[in-house]
C-alpha positions in Angstrom: 10.0 30.1 3.1 13.4 28.9 4.1 14.4 25.6 5.6 16.5 26.2 8.5 18.3 23.3 9.9 19.1 23.3 13.7 21.5 21.4 15.8 22.0 21.1 19.6 25.2 19.5 20.9 26.9 19.4 24.3 30.6 18.6 23.2 32.1 17.3 26.4 34.6 19.8 27.8 34.4 21.4 24.4 37.0 18.8 23.4 39.5 20.2 25.6 42.2 17.6 26.7 44.0 17.1 30.1 47.0 18.7 28.7 45.1 21.8 27.5 45.1 20.9 23.7 41.9 20.3 22.0 40.5 17.3 20.0 38.0 18.4 17.4 38.0 15.1 15.5 35.2 13.7 17.6 33.4 17.0 16.9 33.6 16.2 13.3 32.5 12.6 13.9 29.3 13.8 15.7 28.2 15.9 12.7 29.2 13.5 10.0 25.8 11.9 9.7 23.5 14.9 9.9 20.8 14.9 7.2 21.7 18.5 6.3 24.2 20.9 7.4 22.7 23.0 10.0 22.4 26.7 9.7 22.4 27.2 13.4 24.1 25.2 16.1 23.4 25.6 19.7 26.5 24.4 21.5 27.2 23.8 25.0 30.6 23.4 26.9 32.8 25.8 25.1 35.6 25.3 27.6 38.1 28.1 27.7 37.2 28.9 24.1 38.2 32.7 24.9 41.7 31.7 25.6 44.6 32.5 23.3 42.7 35.2 21.5 39.7 32.9 20.8 41.8 30.4 19.0 39.7 27.3 20.3 36.4 28.7 19.1 37.7 29.6 15.7 39.3 26.3 15.3 35.9 24.6 16.4 34.3 26.8 13.8 36.7 25.9 11.1 36.5 22.2 11.8 32.6 22.2 11.5 33.1 24.2 8.3 35.5 21.5 6.9 33.1 18.7 7.8 29.9 20.4 6.7 31.0 22.6 3.9 29.4 25.6 5.6 31.4 29.0 6.4 30.4 28.9 10.1 30.7 32.1 12.2 30.9 31.7 16.3 29.7 33.7 19.1 30.5 32.9 22.8 27.8 33.3 25.4 28.3 33.7 29.2 28.2 31.2 32.1 28.9 32.7 35.7 29.5 29.2 37.1 32.5 27.9 35.0 34.7 28.6 32.1 32.4 26.6 30.0 29.8 29.0 28.2 27.4 28.1 25.6 28.0 29.2 22.0 26.3 29.6 18.7 27.7 28.7 15.4 25.8 29.9 12.4 26.0 30.0 8.6 26.1 33.8 7.5 25.1 32.9 4.0 21.6 31.9 5.5 21.4 33.8 8.7 22.2 37.5 9.6 23.0 38.1 13.3 21.3 41.2 14.5 22.0 41.1 18.3 23.9 39.1 20.7 25.0 40.3 24.2 28.5 39.5 24.9 29.9 38.6 28.2 30.8 42.1 29.6 28.5 44.2 27.7 27.2 47.0 29.7 23.5 47.4 30.3 22.8 43.6 30.0 20.0 42.0 31.9 20.2 38.4 33.0 17.4 37.2 30.9 19.0 38.6 27.7 22.1 36.5 28.0 22.7 33.8 25.4 19.9 35.0 23.2 20.5 35.9 19.6 18.2 37.7 17.2 18.5 36.5 13.4 17.2 37.5 10.2 16.9 35.1 7.3 19.0 36.5 4.4 16.9 34.9 1.6 13.5 36.1 2.7 13.8 39.4 1.2 16.3 41.8 -0.8 16.5 44.3 2.1 16.6 44.4 5.9 13.1 45.8 6.4 11.5 42.6 4.8 13.5 39.8 6.2 12.0 37.4 8.7 13.3 37.6 12.3 13.5 34.9 14.9 15.1 34.5 18.3 17.5 31.8 19.4 18.6 31.0 22.9 21.2 28.6 24.2 21.6 27.7 28.0 23.6 25.3 30.0 21.7 25.2 33.3 23.1 24.3 36.7 24.0 20.5 36.9 23.8 20.3 40.8 20.7 22.2 41.9 17.2 22.0 40.9 16.5 25.2 42.8 19.1 27.0 40.6 17.5 25.5 37.5 14.1 26.8 38.5 15.5 30.3 38.8 17.2 29.9 35.3 13.8 28.6 33.9 12.1 31.8 35.3 14.6 34.0 33.4 13.8 32.0 30.1 10.2 32.2 30.6 9.9 35.6 28.8 10.7 33.9 25.5 7.4 32.0 25.7 3.9 33.2 25.2 5.0 36.8 26.1 7.3 37.0 23.0 5.4 37.7 19.7 8.7 37.0 17.7 9.3 33.2 16.8 11.7 31.5 19.2 13.6 28.4 19.1 16.0 27.8 22.1 17.5 25.1 24.2 20.7 23.5 25.6 21.9 21.0 28.2 19.2 22.1 30.7 20.3 19.2 33.1 16.7 18.1 33.9 13.8 16.2 32.6 10.1 17.1 32.6 7.1 15.4 34.0 5.4 12.6 32.2 5.7 8.8 31.8 6.2 8.9 28.0 9.6 10.5 28.6 12.6 8.5 29.4 13.0 7.4 32.9 15.7 6.5 35.3 16.2 4.1 38.1 17.1 6.6 40.7 18.1 4.1 43.3 21.0 2.8 40.9 22.8 6.0 41.6 24.8 7.1 44.5 23.0 9.6 46.7 25.1 12.7 45.7 24.3 11.8 41.9 20.6 11.4 42.8 20.3 14.8 44.3 21.7 16.5 40.9 18.7 15.8 39.0 16.3 14.0 41.2 14.1 14.7 44.3 12.9 12.8 47.2 9.1 12.7 47.4 6.9 12.9 50.5 6.8 9.2 50.4 10.5 8.8 50.6 10.8 7.6 47.0 13.2 9.1 44.6 12.1 10.7 41.3 13.1 13.5 38.7 13.1 17.0 39.7 11.0 18.3 36.9 10.1 21.9 38.4 12.3 23.8 35.8 11.1 22.2 32.6 7.5 22.1 33.8 7.6 25.7 34.6 8.3 26.4 30.8 6.4 23.7 29.1 3.6 22.8 31.7 2.9 19.9 34.0 2.0 16.5 32.3 -1.3 15.2 33.0 -1.4 11.5 32.6 -5.1 11.3 32.2 -5.5 13.9 29.3 -2.1 13.4 28.0 -1.8 17.2 27.7 0.4 19.7 29.6 -1.3 22.2 32.0 -0.1 25.8 32.6 3.5 26.5 31.6 5.0 29.7 30.2 4.3 29.1 26.6 7.2 27.0 25.4 6.8 23.7 23.8 9.2 20.7 23.6 9.9 19.7 19.9 10.6 16.1 21.2 6.9 16.1 22.1 5.8 17.6 19.0 7.5 15.1 16.8 6.2 12.2 19.2 2.7 13.4 18.8 2.9 12.9 15.1 3.9 9.3 15.6 3.4 8.1 19.3 4.7 4.7 18.2 8.2 6.2 18.1 9.6 6.6 21.8 11.2 9.7 22.8 14.8 9.0 23.3 17.3 10.0 26.0 19.9 12.6 24.9 22.7 11.2 27.2 24.6 8.3 26.0 24.5 4.9 27.5 26.6 4.3 30.4 26.9 7.9 31.5 24.4 8.1 34.3 23.7 5.1 36.6 20.1 4.1 36.1 19.7 5.2 32.8 19.9 8.4 30.6 17.2 11.0 30.6 16.0 13.7 27.9 18.0 16.7 29.3 19.1 18.3 26.0 16.1 20.2 25.1 14.9 22.1 22.1 11.9 24.4 22.8 9.8 26.7 20.7 7.2 29.2 21.6 3.7 29.6 20.1 4.9 31.8 17.3 7.6 29.2 16.2 5.6 26.0 16.6 3.8 26.1 13.2 7.2 26.4 11.5 8.6 23.1 13.2 9.0 20.2 10.8 8.2 17.3 13.2 9.6 14.5 11.3 13.0 16.2 11.0 13.5 16.0 14.6 16.3 13.4 15.5 18.4 12.3 18.4 21.6 10.8 16.9 22.6 7.7 18.6 26.3 6.6 18.0 26.8 3.3 16.0 27.2 0.2 18.3 30.9 -0.3 19.1 31.7 3.2 18.1 33.3 5.5 20.8 30.8 8.2 21.7 32.0 11.7 20.6 30.6 13.1 23.8 28.7 12.1 26.8 25.7 13.7 25.2 23.9 13.0 21.9 23.5 15.3 19.0 20.0 16.5 18.5 18.6 18.1 15.0 15.6 19.6 13.7 14.4 21.7 10.7 12.2 24.7 10.6 10.4 26.2 7.7 10.6 30.0 8.2 
């Protein structure tokens, strides 16, 4: 077995400044307190990282390598809504990338975008014996619950229909059902902001739009404290919480970013085949120290797998 540390981070605007330069010092600071260097980083908001022959993406990889002592390699994904695709950074000493569809590759299907197939280098001396797993990273629509539900449907094939172990996640811009998850005062936000992640119920009250996440992980039953239905994906935050329910599930958005309180919107998900390999007590939402400037509007999330 090989321990694989995984990180998820939405780096605000990819560090791009108003004058077009990049500030990667905050990226270094965000990763300065990780318990172990991640072998895989799921990264959101790689803004304009293709520009100038890819200089921003390579600088980001070099910055992370300098901070963590890991020779990171980077691949950019695709995002039709904006110049901020997701990306993956990985340690080639640990992981072998076997497939990754690029932005304009011919023959690609929508549900194959931003999905990597990895093999673990140390599991076997040759390619036939190495353990494989899939990893996806997505940045779902920030404005429309309907669009997020369509994005969830495309991701559903990586749940119980996929026999290979899968870990995936990203800034999914939505929470799931369940009172055990962080909640928001929806009336504290202006109407337009409420509509981004919320929905008005039949009684006229506002609440979270949970359809997209519930489609993947199931609807929470407050009586049984179980999820029903879903496409066979499971939230690592809940896997960790079940091992110690005294520890609350934390928001992944920093304080003061969303009026009414932050939600869990940066999700790490696994399928049935990957669930036994999750190390529950390794899951961590990294909260910036009091008084410290936040490196991003989102918090770093980490976990470890034993594969």
